[in-house]
C-alpha positions as CSV (number, residue, x, y, z in Angstrom):
1,X,-43.5,-1.4,-31.1
2,X,-45.9,-4.1,-31.8
3,X,-45.9,-4.1,-35.6
4,X,-44.4,-6.9,-37.6
5,X,-42.0,-6.0,-40.4
6,X,-44.6,-7.0,-43.0
7,X,-47.3,-4.7,-41.6
8,X,-45.0,-1.9,-41.2
9,X,-43.8,-2.5,-44.8
10,X,-47.4,-2.3,-46.1
11,X,-48.2,0.8,-44.2
12,X,-45.0,2.5,-45.6
13,X,-45.9,1.2,-49.2
14,X,-49.4,2.6,-49.1
15,X,-48.3,6.1,-47.7
16,X,-45.5,6.4,-50.2
17,X,-47.8,5.3,-53.1
18,X,-50.3,8.1,-52.0
19,X,-47.5,10.7,-51.5
20,X,-45.6,10.2,-54.6
21,X,-45.9,9.2,-58.3
22,X,-44.7,5.4,-58.4
23,X,-43.0,4.4,-61.6
24,X,-41.8,0.9,-60.4
25,X,-44.1,-0.8,-57.8
26,X,-41.6,-3.6,-57.2
27,X,-38.8,-1.2,-56.4
28,X,-41.2,0.6,-53.9
29,X,-42.0,-2.7,-52.3
30,X,-38.3,-3.7,-52.0
31,X,-37.5,-0.2,-50.5
32,X,-40.3,-0.3,-47.9
33,X,-39.3,-3.9,-47.0
34,X,-35.6,-2.7,-46.4
35,X,-36.7,0.4,-44.6
36,X,-39.0,-1.5,-42.3
37,X,-36.4,-4.3,-41.7
38,X,-33.9,-1.6,-40.8
39,X,-36.2,0.3,-38.5
40,X,-37.5,-2.9,-36.6
41,X,-33.9,-4.3,-36.4
42,X,-33.0,-1.0,-34.6
43,X,-36.0,-1.3,-32.4
44,X,-34.8,-4.9,-31.4
45,X,-31.4,-3.6,-30.8
46,X,-32.8,-0.9,-28.5
47,X,-34.8,-3.6,-26.7
48,X,-31.7,-5.8,-26.4
49,X,-29.7,-3.0,-25.1
50,X,-32.4,-2.2,-22.5
51,X,-32.2,-5.8,-21.5
52,X,-28.4,-5.8,-21.2
53,X,-28.6,-2.5,-19.2
54,X,-30.9,-3.8,-16.7
55,X,-28.9,-7.1,-16.4
56,X,-25.7,-5.0,-15.8
57,X,-27.6,-2.9,-13.2
58,X,-28.8,-6.0,-11.5
59,X,-25.3,-7.4,-11.5
60,X,-23.9,-4.1,-10.1
61,X,-26.4,-4.2,-7.3
62,X,-25.6,-7.8,-6.6
63,X,-21.8,-7.1,-6.4
64,X,-22.4,-4.1,-4.2
65,X,-24.4,-6.3,-1.8
66,X,-21.7,-8.9,-2.0
67,X,-19.0,-6.3,-1.2
68,X,-21.0,-5.0,1.6
69,X,-21.3,-8.5,3.1
70,X,-17.5,-9.1,2.7
71,X,-16.9,-5.7,4.3
72,X,-19.0,-6.7,7.4
73,X,-17.1,-10.0,7.5
74,X,-13.9,-8.3,7.4
75,X,-15.0,-6.0,10.2
76,X,-16.1,-9.0,12.3
77,X,-12.5,-10.6,11.7
78,X,-10.8,-7.3,12.6
79,X,-12.9,-7.3,15.9
80,X,-11.7,-10.9,16.7
81,X,-8.2,-10.0,16.0
82,X,-8.5,-7.0,18.3
83,X,-9.8,-9.3,20.9
84,X,-6.9,-11.7,20.5
85,X,-4.5,-8.9,20.6
86,X,-5.9,-7.7,23.9
87,X,-5.7,-11.2,25.3
88,X,-2.0,-11.4,24.3
89,X,-1.5,-7.9,25.9
90,X,-3.1,-9.2,29.1
91,X,-0.9,-12.4,29.1
92,X,2.1,-10.3,28.3
93,X,1.3,-8.1,31.4
94,X,0.9,-11.2,33.5
95,X,4.4,-12.4,32.3
96,X,5.8,-9.0,33.1
97,X,4.3,-9.2,36.6
98,X,5.9,-12.8,37.1
99,X,9.1,-11.7,35.9
100,X,9.1,-8.7,38.2
101,X,8.5,-11.1,41.2
102,X,11.2,-13.4,39.9
103,X,13.6,-10.3,39.8
104,X,12.5,-9.2,43.4
105,X,13.2,-12.7,44.7
106,X,16.5,-12.8,42.9
107,X,17.5,-9.5,44.4
108,X,16.4,-10.7,47.9
109,X,18.4,-14.0,47.3
110,X,21.5,-12.0,46.2
111,X,21.4,-9.7,49.1
112,X,20.8,-12.5,51.6
113,X,23.8,-14.5,49.9
114,X,25.9,-11.3,50.2
115,X,25.0,-10.8,53.9
116,X,25.7,-14.6,54.7
117,X,29.1,-14.2,53.0
118,X,30.0,-11.1,54.9
119,X,28.8,-12.7,58.0
120,X,30.8,-15.8,57.4
121,X,33.9,-13.6,56.5
122,X,33.6,-11.6,59.7
123,X,33.0,-14.8,61.8
124,X,36.1,-16.6,60.2
125,X,38.1,-13.5,60.8
126,X,37.2,-13.2,64.3
127,X,38.0,-17.0,64.9
128,X,41.3,-16.6,63.1
129,X,42.1,-13.5,65.1
130,X,41.1,-15.0,68.4
131,X,43.3,-18.1,67.6
132,X,46.3,-15.9,67.0
133,X,45.7,-13.9,70.2
134,X,45.9,-16.8,72.4
């Protein structure tokens, strides 16, 4: 407000002296000092509260900015994990392709072995039968 407690008290004392009949000038002086002190302390509290309010608002804004930064970092990490997952999916697909090739080769080998076995059995049987017929 700009007034000191002493100046404010003097103004109050003067105004009250002019408005009322004063029986005890010392009591009026004490009353105005108490009233001025109370009023000015309320004003100081208001100013302190406003400072605290602005500090809290500043902190809230800083926290929001920090949370926004963290959120963007988490989004970047999520994108990296998605890229890694895609790479793993690609590697898995390659392994599945290789497994399919091995399965195809295994089937061919099994069929070839079966034909060789059948051919050997037929050839052995023919040799055996021809040996008995002679």
